[in-house]
Structure formats: structure tokens, C-alpha cells
C-alpha positions in Angstrom: 43.5 -11.3 29.8 42.1 -9.8 26.6 44.5 -11.7 24.4 43.8 -15.0 26.3 40.1 -14.6 25.8 40.5 -13.7 22.2 42.7 -16.8 21.5 40.3 -19.0 23.5 37.2 -17.8 21.5 38.7 -17.2 18.1 41.7 -19.5 17.4 42.1 -23.3 17.6 45.7 -24.6 17.6 46.9 -27.9 16.1 50.4 -29.0 16.5 52.5 -31.6 14.7 52.1 -34.1 17.5 48.4 -33.4 18.1 48.9 -32.0 21.6 46.3 -34.3 23.0 45.9 -35.5 26.6 47.3 -39.0 26.3 45.4 -40.6 29.1 41.9 -39.5 27.8 39.9 -41.1 25.0 39.2 -39.1 21.8 35.8 -38.2 23.0 37.1 -37.0 26.4 39.8 -34.8 24.6 37.0 -33.2 22.5 34.7 -32.8 25.5 37.4 -31.1 27.6 38.1 -28.6 24.7 34.4 -27.8 24.4 34.3 -27.2 28.2 37.4 -25.0 28.3 36.3 -22.8 25.4 32.7 -22.4 26.6 31.5 -23.8 23.3 27.7 -23.9 22.6 28.2 -27.7 22.4 29.8 -28.1 25.9 28.7 -31.3 27.5 27.5 -32.9 24.3 29.1 -36.3 23.9 26.9 -37.0 20.9 28.3 -34.0 19.1 31.9 -35.1 19.7 31.2 -38.6 18.6 29.5 -37.4 15.4 32.4 -35.2 14.5 34.9 -38.0 15.0 32.7 -40.2 12.7 32.6 -37.5 10.1 36.3 -37.3 9.6 36.7 -41.1 9.7 37.8 -42.0 13.2 36.4 -45.6 13.6 34.1 -46.4 16.5 36.6 -49.1 17.7 39.1 -46.3 18.6 36.6 -44.2 20.6 37.1 -46.1 23.8 40.9 -46.3 23.7 43.1 -43.7 25.3 44.8 -41.6 22.6 48.3 -42.7 23.7 47.4 -46.0 22.1 46.4 -44.6 18.7 48.6 -44.0 15.6 49.9 -40.5 14.8 47.4 -40.2 11.9 44.5 -41.0 14.3 45.8 -38.6 16.8 46.0 -35.8 14.2 42.5 -36.5 13.0 41.3 -36.3 16.6 43.2 -33.0 17.1 41.6 -31.6 14.0 38.2 -32.6 15.3 39.0 -30.9 18.5 39.9 -27.7 16.6 36.7 -28.0 14.6 34.5 -28.8 17.6 35.0 -25.5 19.3 33.4 -22.4 18.0 36.6 -20.7 17.0 36.6 -19.6 13.3 40.4 -19.8 12.9 42.5 -23.0 12.9 46.2 -22.5 13.1 48.1 -25.7 12.3 51.9 -26.0 12.8 53.3 -28.5 10.3 50.5 -31.1 10.9 51.7 -33.6 8.3 55.4 -33.5 9.2 55.5 -36.9 10.8 52.9 -38.7 8.7 53.5 -40.9 5.7 52.2 -39.8 2.3 48.8 -41.5 2.4 48.1 -40.4 5.9 49.1 -36.8 5.1 46.7 -36.9 2.0 43.9 -38.0 4.3 44.6 -35.3 6.8 44.8 -32.7 4.0 41.4 -33.8 2.7 40.0 -33.3 6.3 41.6 -29.7 6.5 40.0 -28.9 3.1 36.7 -29.9 4.4 37.2 -27.7 7.5 38.0 -24.8 5.3 35.3 -25.3 2.7 32.4 -27.1 4.4 32.9 -25.8 7.9 33.7 -22.3 6.8 36.8 -22.1 9.0 39.9 -20.1 8.2 42.7 -22.7 8.1 46.3 -21.5 8.3 48.9 -24.1 8.0 52.7 -23.5 8.4 54.6 -26.0 6.4 57.9 -26.6 4.5 56.1 -29.1 2.2 55.6 -27.8 -1.3 53.1 -30.6 -1.9 50.9 -29.4 1.0 51.3 -25.7 0.0 50.2 -26.6 -3.5 46.8 -27.7 -2.2 46.1 -24.4 -0.6 43.6 -21.8 -1.9 46.1 -19.1 -1.1 49.8 -19.6 -0.5 52.0 -17.0 1.3 55.7 -17.5 1.0 58.6 -15.6 2.5 60.9 -14.9 -0.3 63.8 -12.5 -0.6 62.9 -10.9 2.8 59.3 -10.2 1.8 55.9 -12.0 2.0 54.7 -13.1 -1.4 50.9 -13.9 -1.7 49.8 -16.3 -4.5 46.1 -17.1 -5.0 46.1 -20.4 -6.7 43.8 -20.4 -9.8 42.5 -23.8 -9.4 42.6 -24.8 -5.8 43.5 -28.5 -5.4 42.3 -28.6 -1.8 38.8 -29.9 -2.8 40.1 -33.0 -4.4 
């Protein structure tokens, strides 16, 4: 139970498919996460709507169920869900894997904001060199060892 509580309070997960509840609206998905994690913002529909607006989810999408939205929109909503809860760490499993280049760039900009403006620790697993090059710190598994590289000029703020 200790690990469950730790994960619930400290870590938000984001998967390549968004892992949202398809029959709910974006706001309902975020509200459910706020409720489950006992966030200080639990029950605040305005908070959920404001966050969605901040990452560029258009108001016209807020009343649609997420099953009817594009993968990019679903990923943005999943990121908002991860931001909305009070967890300081976001773990993202290959979030740009199924996105086209332009959509991946927009999502990466949102991740950079999560790290720099929201002061979240964002850990992204990826095979994409382009995505990795935008990180502040890159950790690679090379020759049976982990190699850490602090990028001298982080491109994640672009």
C-alpha cells in the first residue's frame, strides 16, 4: 500500500496512447484524476478548464468525448491531466511515438513548459534522437552503462 500511495501522490504517468477514459470529456478526465489523487484542486471544473486552455486545447473540444479527438489532442489532454494533479514527477512513455512531426513539436513545447514553468520533473523515455536533443539532461544506455549528458544549451525552452 505504501508504494501505491507514493505513486498516487508523487508520480503522474503519461503513455503513448494517452490512456484516457474514452467516453468522458477532457474536463471529466481531468476531474476524475483530481478526485482519485485527492488533489487540492479536486472538484474544481474551472481549474481543469483553465489548464486545458493554457496548453492550447480549444473550447470547441471540451464538450466532446476524447474518443472523438485526434491523437495530438488526446496527448495534450493527458499532459494536462498529469499537470493537474499535485504530483511533482511526470513519467512519459514515448509520448510522441504516434504523432506527426508538427504535433510532436507542439507536445514537446508543452512538456518544456511543464518542466520549466510548472517546476515538474519530466522524465521521458524515447527512441527519438530529436526528442532527446531537446532535453536539459539526457541519460543513455550505452555499452551496458548509463551515460548522463547535461546539454550545455537546452533547446527545450524554444
